[in-house]
C-alpha positions in Angstrom: -51.5 -99.3 -4.4 -48.5 -97.2 -5.4 -44.8 -98.0 -5.1 -41.3 -96.5 -5.5 -38.6 -98.6 -7.1 -34.9 -97.6 -6.4 -31.9 -99.3 -8.0 -28.9 -98.7 -5.8 -25.1 -99.1 -6.2 -22.8 -99.6 -3.3 -20.5 -96.8 -2.2 -16.8 -96.9 -3.1 -14.7 -99.1 -0.9 -17.5 -101.5 0.0 -17.8 -105.1 -1.3 -21.1 -106.4 -2.5 -21.4 -108.8 0.4 -20.7 -106.0 2.9 -23.3 -103.9 1.1 -26.2 -106.5 1.2 -25.4 -107.3 4.8 -25.6 -103.6 5.8 -28.6 -102.7 3.7 -30.6 -105.7 5.0 -29.7 -105.9 8.7 -28.7 -102.3 9.5 -30.6 -100.0 7.1 -33.6 -102.3 7.2 -33.7 -102.2 11.0 -33.5 -98.4 11.0 -36.5 -98.3 8.6 -38.4 -100.8 10.7 -38.0 -98.6 13.8 -40.8 -96.5 12.4 -42.3 -97.6 9.0 -44.7 -94.7 9.2 -47.3 -95.3 6.4 -45.5 -98.1 4.5 -47.5 -101.0 3.4 -44.6 -103.2 2.3 -40.8 -103.0 1.9 -38.8 -105.4 -0.2 -35.1 -105.5 -1.0 -34.0 -107.3 -4.2 -30.3 -108.4 -3.8 -28.7 -108.5 -7.2 -26.4 -111.5 -8.2 -26.0 -110.8 -11.9 -26.9 -108.3 -14.6 -26.6 -107.2 -18.2 -26.8 -103.7 -19.7 -27.9 -102.9 -23.3 -28.5 -105.9 -25.5 -26.6 -108.3 -27.7 -28.0 -106.5 -30.7 -27.1 -103.0 -29.4 -24.4 -103.4 -26.8 -23.8 -99.7 -26.2 -25.2 -98.4 -23.0 -25.2 -94.9 -21.5 -25.0 -96.2 -17.9 -23.0 -99.3 -17.4 -22.5 -99.1 -13.6 -23.6 -102.2 -11.8 -26.5 -102.3 -9.3 -26.3 -104.1 -6.0 -29.9 -104.0 -5.0 -33.3 -102.7 -5.9 -35.6 -101.3 -3.1 -39.4 -101.6 -3.5 -41.5 -99.5 -1.2 -45.3 -99.9 -1.3 -48.1 -97.6 0.0 -51.9 -97.8 -0.2 -52.0 -94.4 -1.9 -50.0 -91.3 -2.9 -50.9 -89.4 0.3 -49.3 -92.2 2.4 -46.2 -92.1 0.2 -45.8 -88.3 0.7 -46.4 -88.7 4.5 -43.6 -91.2 4.7 -41.0 -89.0 3.1 -42.1 -86.0 5.1 -41.9 -87.8 8.4 -39.0 -86.8 10.8 -37.8 -90.4 11.2 -37.3 -90.8 7.5 -35.8 -87.3 7.0 -33.4 -87.6 9.9 -32.5 -91.3 10.2 -33.5 -93.4 7.2 -32.5 -91.0 4.5 -29.1 -89.9 5.9 -28.2 -93.5 6.6 -27.9 -94.1 2.8 -24.5 -92.3 2.8 -23.2 -95.4 4.8 -23.8 -97.8 1.9 -25.0 -96.1 -1.3 -23.3 -94.2 -4.2 -25.9 -91.5 -4.5 -24.4 -90.2 -7.8 -25.8 -93.1 -9.8 -28.9 -94.2 -7.9 -32.1 -94.1 -9.9 -35.8 -94.6 -9.1 -39.3 -94.3 -10.4 -42.8 -94.2 -8.9 -45.1 -96.8 -10.5 -48.2 -98.8 -10.3 -48.3 -102.5 -10.9 -50.1 -104.2 -13.8 -50.2 -108.0 -13.5 -49.5 -109.9 -16.7 -50.6 -113.4 -17.7 -48.3 -116.4 -17.3 -48.7 -120.0 -18.3 -48.0 -121.6 -14.8 -48.5 -119.1 -12.0 -46.9 -119.6 -8.7 -46.4 -117.1 -5.8 -43.5 -118.5 -3.9 -40.4 -118.2 -6.1 -36.6 -118.1 -5.5 -35.3 -115.8 -8.2 -36.4 -112.7 -9.9 -35.6 -110.5 -12.9 -36.0 -106.8 -12.9 -36.0 -105.5 -16.5 -35.6 -101.8 -16.8 -37.1 -100.3 -20.0 -36.8 -97.0 -21.8 -39.8 -96.3 -24.0 -39.3 -96.0 -27.7 -39.0 -92.4 -28.9 -42.3 -90.9 -29.9 -44.5 -93.2 -28.0 -46.9 -91.8 -25.4 -47.0 -93.7 -22.1 -50.3 -95.3 -22.8 -49.0 -96.5 -26.2 -45.8 -97.9 -24.5 -47.8 -99.7 -21.8 -50.1 -101.3 -24.4 -47.4 -102.4 -26.7 -45.3 -103.7 -23.8 -48.2 -105.9 -22.6 -48.8 -107.2 -26.1 -45.1 -107.9 -26.6 -45.1 -109.9 -23.3 -48.0 -112.1 -24.6 -46.2 -112.6 -28.0 -42.9 -113.5 -26.3 -44.6 -116.2 -24.2 -46.1 -117.7 -27.4 -42.8 -117.5 -29.2 -40.7 -119.1 -26.4 -42.8 -121.9 -24.8 -39.9 -123.2 -22.7 -39.3 -119.8 -21.2 -43.0 -119.3 -20.8 -43.2 -122.6 -18.9 -40.5 -121.5 -16.5 -42.0 -118.1 -15.7 -44.1 -118.0 -12.6 -45.3 -114.4 -12.4 -44.9 -111.2 -14.3 -45.7 -107.7 -13.2 -45.3 -104.5 -15.3 -44.4 -101.6 -13.0 -45.7 -98.6 -15.0 -44.2 -95.2 -14.4 -46.6 -92.6 -12.9 -45.0 -89.4 -14.3 -46.7 -86.9 -12.0 -44.5 -88.1 -9.2 -41.2 -87.7 -11.0 -40.5 -84.6 -8.9 -40.3 -86.9 -5.9 -37.5 -89.0 -7.3 -34.7 -86.7 -5.9 -35.0 -88.8 -2.7 -33.3 -91.7 -4.4 -32.2 -90.6 -7.9 -29.1 -88.8 -9.0 -29.7 -85.6 -11.0 -28.2 -86.8 -14.3 -29.7 -90.3 -14.6 -32.6 -91.3 -16.9 -36.1 -91.9 -15.7 -37.3 -95.3 -16.9 -40.8 -95.6 -18.1 -41.2 -99.2 -16.9 -39.7 -102.1 -15.0 -40.8 -105.6 -15.5 -40.6 -108.0 -12.5 -40.4 -111.6 -13.6 -40.3 -114.5 -11.1 -38.7 -117.9 -11.6 -38.5 -121.0 -9.4 -34.8 -120.6 -8.4 -31.4 -119.2 -9.4 -30.8 -122.2 -11.8 -34.0 -121.4 -13.8 -33.8 -117.7 -14.0 -31.7 -117.9 -17.1 -34.8 -118.8 -19.1 -35.4 -115.0 -19.1 -32.8 -114.8 -21.9 -35.0 -116.6 -24.4 -37.9 -114.4 -23.4 -35.7 -111.3 -23.8 -34.7 -112.5 -27.3 -38.4 -112.8 -28.2 -39.0 -109.2 -27.0 -36.1 -108.0 -29.1 -37.5 -109.6 -32.2 -40.9 -108.1 -31.6 -39.3 -104.7 -30.9 -37.4 -104.9 -34.2 -40.7 -104.6 -36.1 -41.6 -100.9 -36.7 -45.3 -101.6 -35.9 -44.6 -103.2 -32.6 -41.5 -101.5 -31.3 -41.9 -100.3 -27.8 -38.6 -99.8 -26.1 -34.9 -98.8 -26.6 -32.8 -101.9 -25.8 -29.5 -100.0 -25.8 -30.7 -97.9 -23.0 -32.3 -100.7 -21.0 -30.9 -103.3 -18.6 -31.9 -106.2 -16.5 -30.9 -107.6 -13.1 -31.1 -111.1 -11.6 -31.9 -110.9 -7.9 -33.3 -112.7 -4.9 -36.1 -111.1 -2.9 -35.6 -110.2 0.8 -38.7 -109.0 2.6 -38.0 -106.3 5.2 -41.4 -105.2 6.4 -45.1 -105.8 5.6 -48.0 -104.3 7.5 -50.7 -106.9 8.3 
């Protein structure tokens, strides 16, 4: 399975509440008129976020995000067929102008890599989307390997956070599809090498991510285990809203 992940900011003049209502009930309905080859469509409605890190607070893109779209297909051919379809080109795509600020949207095409957790659970009420820029000089395979190892070390270092985490997926960039990102991405935004999806029971427990993040930062500070650039990374707290799933 392959997926596209798009972080979207609302257009000027629109409140966050107006944005999420439109993107779920209007834009979602337009997409569902003809899902073409989609396997699954999920919206993540953001309720909090942080950019950079406490150690390195500078960030090159501090604009807030209002939602993250996740689109799933069985294969790359189905993904291409969806974006080439007339319904998507003439109705779904153009509707974005009614709610999104296209100048700051960013996306990546990725595959999922499930990561171990202490107490797995599928139905969860809150989610973290942690956007990561790979450390300079690391190849993608090196980044993915170090990222997975850092996750395991972070769980061991922060047992309370590990006990609260219900699921973790590493969404790993597939660089050969970066040319397709113009559909969602602005021209001058970075392409992130990975996005971690972390699920927690509810909004009140999602804050456990902060301890997990501190463990990642400590691991990353070691030259032999560094894997990402905290100052150019960010995370979002969100709730999942399913829009479509093919049976």
